[in-house]
N, C-alpha and C positions, 0 to 999 in steps of 0.2 A: 388224849392223844398227844397234846403239846408237852405234858409232863413226861410222857414216855420218850418222846424224841429228845427232850432236854437231858434226860438221864442217859440216853445213848451217846449224845455228844460229850457229856461230862465224862463218861467211861472211856471213850476214845481219846479225849484230851488227857485224862489222867494216865492212861496207858502210855501215851507218848512221853509224858513227864517222868514216869517211873523208868521207862526204858532209857531215858536220857541220863540216868544215873549209872548206867552200866559201865561207862568208861572209868569211873572212879574205882569200881571194884576190880575191873580188868587190870588197871595200872598196878593196883596193890598185889593182885595175884601174880602178875608178871614178875614182880620183884622177888617172888618166891620160886621162880623158875618154871612157871606153867605157861605153855603156849596157848594161842587162841583156840586151836582145835581141842585141846585137852580141857580148857575152861568150858567151852560150849558143851562138850560131851558129858563132863562131870555134872554140870548144872542140870541138864535135862534128866540124866540118870538118877541123880539124887532126888530131884523133885518128884519124879514118877514113882520111885521106890518108897517115898514117904506118903504121898497122897493116895496111891492105889491101895496099899494095906489099910490105911485109915478109913477109906471108903468101905472096904470089905468088912471091917469090924463095926464101924459106926453107922454107916449109911449104905447098906448093900445095894440099894437101887441106883446109886451113883457109880457103882463099880461095874455094873452089868452093861455090856454092849451086845446087841443082837447080832447073830451070826451074819445076817444079810448085810449089816453095816460095817463089818470088821474091815473089809477092804477099803471102804471110804474113810474110816477113821485112821487106818494105817497110812492112807495117802496124805492125810493132813500132816502126819509126822514126817513123811518123806519130803513133802514140799516145804513145810515150815521150818524144819530143823536141818535136814540133810542137804537138799538142793539149794535152798536159799542161803544157809549159813556157809556151806562149803564153797559155793560160787563166790560169795562175798569175800570169804577169807582168801581164796585163790587170787581174786582181783587185788585185794589189799597187799598180798605178798609180791605181786608183780608190777604194781603201779602205785601211785600215791594214794594215801587214805582219802584225800579230798575228792579225787576223781572216782575212786571206788564208791564212796558214799553218795555222791550225786547221781551216779549211775544206778545205785540201789534204789534211790528215791524216785526213779521213774515208775515205781510200782503204782502210784495213784493213777497215772496215765493208762497203764495196762488195765487196772481195775475198772476204770471208767469205760474203756473200750469193750472189755470182755463182759462186764455187767450189762452193757447195752445189748450185746449180741446174744448172751446166754440167759440173762435174767430180765431183759427188757426194761431195765431201769432207765428213766429218761435222762438225756444229757441236755441240761438247760444252759443258756448262754452264761448265766451266773456261775455255774459249775465250771465251765470252760475257762472263764475269766479267773476264777479262784485257783484253778490248776496253773495258769500262767503266772499269777501272782506268787504262788507257792514256789514255783521254779526260780523266779527272780529272787525271792527271799533266800532260798537255799544257796544260790550263787553268791549272794552277799555274805551269808553266814560262813560259808566254806572258803571264802576268799578267792573264788575262781575268776573274779574280775581281774586279778593280777597274774599275768602270764608267768611271772617268775615263781609263783607258788605251785605251778602245775609241772610235774615231772612226767614227761611222756613215757608211755609203756607200750608193750607189744599189743597187737590187735587182739590176740587171744585173751589177754587180761581185761581189756575193755569189753569184749564180748561176754566174759564171765560176769562183769559188773552189771551189764544189761540183763543177763539171765537171772541174776539174783533178784533184780526188780521184777522180772516177769514171774519167777517162781513164787515170790511173795504175793503177787497179785493173784495167782492161781490158788495159793494157800488161803488167801482171804475169802475167795468165792467158795471154795470147797468147805471151809469152816462155817460159812454162812448157812450152808445146807445142813451140816452136822448139828449146829446149835439149835436148829429147828426141831430136832428129834431128841437131843440129849442136853443135859445141863452143861454149861460152858466148862466147868471144872472137869467133868467126865471126858469131854473132847480133848481138853488140854492135857490131862494126865496120860491118857492112852497115846496121844500124839507124841508126848515127851518120851514115853517108854519106847515106842518104835523108833523115833528119831535118834534118841540118845544111844541106844544099842547099835543102830545102823551106823552112826558116826564111829563108834568104837570098832565095828567090823571094818569100816573103810580105813581107819587108822592102821589096823593090823594088816590089811591086805596091801596097803601102800608102804608098809615098813615104817610107819610113824607110830612109835609106841606112845600110848597115853602116859603122861607124867603123873606120878602119884602126888596126892595132895599132902604136903607136910603138915604136921600138927599145928604149927603156928599160923597156918593159912586157913584152918578150918573155920574160925569165926567169920572171916571175910567171905569164904565160900558159902557159909550159911546165910549171910545177908544177901549175897547175890542170888541164891536160890529163892529166898523169901520175897525179895523185891522184884527186880527185872525178870527173874525166872518163874515167879508164880503170880504175884499181884498184877504185873504188867500184862501178861497174856490173858489172865482171867478178865481184866477190865476190857481188853480189846475184843475178846470173844463175846463178852456180854454185850458190848456195843453193837456187834453184828446182828444180834437178835432184836435190836431196838431201832436201828436206823439203816438206810441203804448202805451197801458195802462201799461204794465210792465215797460217800460222805464220811464214813468211819475212817477210811484210809487217809483222806485229806486231813481230817481233824487230828489224827494221830501224828501228823507231821510237826506237832509240838515237840517231838523228840529231839531234833537237831537244835532247836532253840534252847531247850533245857541243857543239852550237852554243851553247847557253846558257853552258856552262862556259868555252869558248874566248872567247866575247864578254866575259865577266867577267875572265878571266885575261890575255888578250892585248889586247883592244880597250878594256878599262876600262869596259864597260857595267855598269849597276847589277845587282847580284845579291842579291836579297832572300831571307830564309829560306824563304818559300813556294816559291821556285824550287828550292832545295835539296830540299825535301820532294817537289816534283813529279818531280825526277830519281829520287829513291828510289822513288816510286810506279811510274814507268815501268819501272825496273829490276826491281821486284817483279813487274810484269805480264809482263815478258819471261821471268822465272824460272818463272812459272806456265805460260805457253804452251809453254816448252821441256820441261817435265816432263809435259805433257798427253799422254795416250795414247788412241787410239781404243778403243771398247768391245771387250772380248775376245769370242771366238767363243761362249763359254759364255753370256755375257750376251745376245749376239745370238740364240742359239738359244732362250733363255728368252722373248725377246720375239717370236719367230717370224720375225725378219728373215731368218735364214739356215737355217731349219728345213725342209729338204727331204729327209726320210728316204727318199723313194721315188725320188729322182733316179737313183742308181746302179742299183738293180734295174730300174727302167723302161728305162734306157739299155741295160743288158745284155739285157733281154728283146727290145728292138727289134732289137739287133744279132743276137741268136740267131734271131729270125724271119726277118731278112733273109738270114742265112747258109743257113737251111733252104730259103728260097725259091730262092736261087741254086743249091743242090744239086739241088732238084727240077725246076729249069727244064730243058726239052728242049735237048739239045745238037745242034748242026748236024752 
């Protein structure tokens, strides 16, 4: 059990680190004239059109989705690719990237609340403290402590940023249900197929034509598809099958720390000491949540949560009376 949980946390942490490289590829692709919507749509379409045919030929069992689950799997594409990404992109285009990003990272808070209501996952004091620490760390990493770095935007843009966090939380919880029934790659591939083509349809309906990928940008697009587009989501979906959804969401917050480091080391973006402190705070929060354990049964019994001393005797008494009734019943 311990090794299973450790693997889940490692997958979530790795997913965040892989996603943190996305900015490097986006910057490169933007230099070739591709906008954010085109990059997102092409990434998901390309990945799904590579993975799904490969499944069909090599591992047919990974290709198949039962008809009764088609709507649920499609919903992961709509929430994870269309609603989350579109809301986030809209927020970025209407307000500062820092504000949009911190609003998107309200997702763990939404996950913790929704998972408590829908999945009955416990909210321990350590988990609450880890959420608070993660929020502080993100503020330091994104420089939100400096009012001059924040460019105020319209209310609708801020609402879109919050919605991107909410939709990602919903996507996390829906995906947790899906990966209990299917392989993580199956869920990811079909979600990418639905989400990518839905984005393309949205682009067409809104009059925003998807830019073609120039030949010189194909290697960068291929790396984007293989890294953040495939490996990152696979690791995250895999983590959801191993650890609670709220734990996976918080642990994957290694993404902004990775993005800040790569921005400084590769892109030459300013990297102030508060950002280094923010990375340390986020890593500390991850350490807290990965060592968190649900209350033991003894504690639960003391609180009365699982104290049902009469359950087994009552069940045995019911069964005994039923057996007596069957034995005493007249036989034809």
